[in-house]
Residue, then its C-alpha position, 0 to 999 in steps of 0.5 A: x481408072x476410067x475411060x471415055x467411050x461411045x456406044x451406038x444402039x440401033x433398035x430394029x423394032x420401035x414398038x413400046x416394049x423394046x424402047x421401054x427395055x432399052x430405057x430401063x437399062x439406060x436408066x440403071x447405067x445413068x451414072x456413066x452416061x454423060x451424053x445421049x442423042x436419039x434419032x428415029x428413022x420412021x421410014x425404016x421402023x428403027x431408032x438410033x441412039x448414041x451415048x457418050x460414057x465415062x466409067x470403068x471398063x467393067x461398068x461400060x461392059x456391063x451396059x453393053x452386055x445388057x443391051x446386047x442380050x436384047x433381041x432386035x437391038x444392035x450395039x457397038x462400042x468404042x472406048x478410048x485408050x486414055x485412062x482418066x481419073 
């Protein structure tokens, strides 16, 4: 069964390398991403990205884990308790 949830990502270093690493991972998991919004905060040198995801727990956890292992990246997620098909 699948769940719907949100993932918040804060990129602390907006240099090209970190943004490219995040983009590569998001592209790899594009099949579960149903919405995305990114907001730069230039005065603090960070970017924030919010994702709406729909998928199996294992796939969402894999996305969360890959992002969480990157340095200068903070990730938080919340999944609904409702299972969908």
